[in-house]
N, C-alpha and C positions, 0 to 999 in steps of 0.2 A: 555449529558456530563458525563464523568466518575468521580467518587469520587477520591480525591487525593490518598487515600489508594490503590485503585485498580490500579491507574496509576503506583504507585511505585512497586506494585507486578508484573507487566507485562512489565517493562521497557526494558527487554531483548528481547521481541518479537516485534522488530521494522523492518520496511522497509523504504527505502529511495526512494523518487520520484524526478526525474528531468524532467522538461518540456523543451523539445527541440523544434525545429521549427515545426516539423510535428508529433512528437510522444511524449508520456510520457514513461519514462524508470523507471522501478521499480527493486530494488535489495534488498537483505538481508543486513541489516546494519552490521551484524556480519561477513559477507563474501564479502567485497567490491570487491574482485578480482574474485568472482565466477560468475555464470550465472546471467543473467538479463532478464527481460520481457519488450519488447517494444510494446506499444499499440497505435494505431492511435486514433484520436479524438473520433470517434464514439464508438470504443471498450472501450476506457477509460470512456466515459460517461455511457455506459452500465454497466461496472464493478462497478462504483460508485453507480449507481442506485440499483444494486443487493446488494451491501454491506449495503446501507441504509435500504433496505427492509429486511435485515437479511438472505439473501439467502446463505450466506457463514458462516461457523463456524469460526468466527474470535474472 
């Protein structure tokens, strides 16, 4: 869990996730009309696993 101070420092670096029937859709919260990424269940699970392992610079 992040400390409250670090959450406030990075509030502008957010994405939104919507779970639809067969995919999870991810978009930049600052650009809701922009491009989005749609991931199937397996790809979504793989991405979450990579994020939890620190494989991405987030």
